[in-house]
N, C-alpha and C positions, 0 to 999 in steps of 0.2 A: 665421665660420660664416654661411651664407646663411639667409634667412628660412625656406626650405623645410625645411632641416635642423633649425632651431630648433623649428619646428612639430612635426616628427617626434619630437624629444626630449620636448617637452611632452606630446604624446599618449602616448608610451611611459611617462612618469612617471605620468600620470593613470591609464592602464590598469593599471599595477602597483599603484597605490594602491587602485583600485576592487577589483581581484581580491583583494588582501590583506585589505581591509576586509570583503569578502564571506565570507572563509574564516577570519577571526580570531574568537577568543572575545570576546564583549561582552555586557553586561547593560544592559537599558533598563527603566525604570519609568515608566508613563504617569501622567496626572493622576488616574486612578481607582485608582492603586496596583496595577494589573496589571503583572506582571513578564514580560519577554521575555529569555530567555537563549539566545544564538546560539552555535552551533558548540562544544557540549560534546563532548569526546572520550569515547566509551563503550568504546573499544578502542584497540589500538596501531596499527591500519591508518589511513592518512590519510583513507580514505573513511568510517570509522566515526565519524561526527559526528551530532549531533542538535540541533535547536532546540526549546527547551521554553518554552511559554507557560503562565503560572500566573495565573489570575484572583485577585483580592483574597480572595474567600471561596470556598474549595473544600471545605468541611467534608463535604458529602454528595455530592460530585460524583464520577462515574466518571473514570478517566484513560484517554484515548485515545492509542494509539500509531499513527502514520500512516506508511504505506509507499507511496512514489511508484511509478508505473509507468515503462515505457520498454523493454518487450520483454526485461527481465532484463539488458540490456547497455548501456543508456544511461539518462539521467534524473537529476534532482536534486530534493532536498527542496523547493526553492522552487517547483517546478512545481505543487505541490499546496498552496501557502501559503494560498490563499483559504479552504480548508476549516478550516485551523488558526485563521485569523482569525475565522471564523464561530463556532467553538467558544469562543474567548476571549470574544467578545461575549456569549455565552450562559452564561458561568460554568463552562465545562468545560475543565479542564486537559488539555494534550496535549504529546506529544513527536513531532516530525516528523523522520524519520531518513534519512540517507544510509547506504549500505551497499556492500559490495564488489560490483562488477558482474561479470557472467559474461564470462570470457575463458579462454584456455588455462590449465588447472589450477584454475579456479574454476567451481563449478556452483551450481545453485539451493540445494543443501544448505548451502553456505557462507552464502548469503543468509538462509536460515531460521535458521542459527546466529547471524548478526548480529542478527536480530530478537530472538532469545532473549537475547542479550547486552544489547541495548538495554533490553529489558523488565526484566532483572535490575538494571540500572543505575537505572532509574526506581524500582523497588521499594525498593532499598537507599538511594538518595539523596534521594528525595522521599517516603519513608515511606508507600508505598502498597502494601499487600499484598492488596487485594481490589478488586473493580470495575475490572478491567483489560479494556479493549476494544482489539482490533486492527482497523485499517481500512486497506484497500489498494485501489488502483486498477489495473485491468488486471493486468500481471504482479505488481504489488504486492499485488493481491487474492489471487493464487495463493500468494504467499509467506505472506500473513497466514493463509490457510486451512490451509496445510501446518503452520504453527507452532501455530495455535490449536487445531485438531482433535487434534493430538498432545500438547497440554498443557492439557487441560480443568480441571486443578487450579489453573492459573494464569490462563488466559484465561476471562473471563466471557461475552464476546460477540464475534462477528465481524461486520464490515461489509465487503462487497466490491462494488466497482464493476466489473462485467464482468470478473471474475477467471476465467481458464481453470480449469475444474474437472475436465475429462476429457481428458488428453493422448493418450489412445488411442481417441478417439471416431470412429465412422464418419461422423458429421456433419461432422467436419473432413476426414477422409481422402478423402472423395469430392468435395471442392471444388477448383477450379483454384488458388485462393490457397494452399490447404494444400500442394499439390504444388510450387508455385513458391517459397513463403516459409516457411509455418508449420512444415512438417515439419522443415526444416533447423534452425529456431530451437529446436524442442522437443528434437531430438536433441542439439543443442549444449548446452542447459542441463542435460541429464542426463549429459553427458560422453561422448556417443556420436556426435559429429560425424563425418560421412563414412561411417558404417556404414549398413547397410540398416535399413529400418523393422522388419523381422522380428527382426533382431539386437538392436534397441533396445526391443522391446515390453515386456519385464519392467520395465525402468527407467522407461519411460513410464507404465506402470500404477502403479508405486510412487510416481511423482511426481504422480499425479492426486488432488486433494483428495477426490473421491468415494470413493476407496478408503481414506481416512483418517478419514472422518466420525466424530465422537463427539458427546456431548451438550453442544454449545455453541450457544446461540441465535444464529441467523444472519440478517442482513438483506442482500439482494442487489438491486442496481440493474442493470438491463440494458436497453439500447436495442434495439428490435425490428429496426432496420435496421443494426445493427452488422456490418460486414464483416470486422473484425479478430478479434473474439471472437463467434462465432456464437451467436445467442440460445438455441439448443438446449443450449449448455454450461450456462447458468443454469437452464434448464428441467429438464435432467437432474439437476443438483444439488438442485433443488427436490423432484424425485421421490424421490431418495434420502433427503432429510431428512424427507419425509412418511412414507416407509416405516418409518423408524426412530423416528418420533414425537418428533422434535426441534423445539422451537419455532423458527419461521422465517417469513420473509416474502419473497416475490419481487415486486419492483416492476418490471413491464415498462413501459417508457416508449415509447408508440407514436410511431413516426416518428423516434426518436432514433438517432443513430449511436453511435460508441464512447465519446465523452465528453459525455454529456448535461448535465453541470453547467456547461458553457460557455454554455448557452442560459439567458437570464435567467428566462423563464417556468417552465421545468422546474425550475430551481434553486430559485426562490422558492416555487413552489406545490406541488412534489412532493418534491424531494430534501431540502431543509432541514427542512420539517415532519416528514418520516419519520425523519430522523436524530435529531431531538430526542425524538420519541415513543419510538423504539426504545432510545435510550441511557438514558432515564429510566424505562423500564418494568421492573418487578420480575418476573423469571421464576423466582424461587426455588421457587415452588410448582407449576411446570409440568413 
């Protein structure tokens, strides 16, 4: 065997090891006695996995279930790991989930059901039956809102980072990006790929969080220069929450694009303080 082939075999073995270690169940406990449990199966599908981070003392802490973004059809839980690490550092337990991605035969409703299943798993296995918060970024924000607003008896708060709230919005429909990309994505996730916008309108309205809003306190982060999720999506949601007198806050981050948490100053001075303030606030009398 020549050196080139040897190197290829070594790389193949290393790659296989890395991939298997990234997807296998494992438990780590750090020097502060915080526990990290990776790749817990909360369902039978191979994509139904979660990573759970448990601080040493969680007596009075809410439990946050984190939903990654990726346009409903791509993405992994480790893409949003930094938020989970931040919660652990601040004594907040969390579960960061993977879920079934949209493809033929799978819609956003399956993803909402996965979030429901993950939430039930947390409640049953980590003995948490109150103070459940769902947090999602982009499409994960949409999934979080669709689950949270339809389950106000389970979900205490919702946090969304630029989650699409109105899939039948004129603010989307009249943009070039919508015609070239967004419309097709929206129709795909509701199971209407290839059909006309008119034929899909009822499904798009049903899949819009603004049509499902209930009394669940909501925190929304939105970049003013976001070209993927127009800022008017979050502004419209804010208006609906205001009209229904639901506790909420819209944090418009001036000059930010789709993922403002990537920028250190916004993350440190705006996002992280607002997260802690909202999570720890008692809305029971509002």
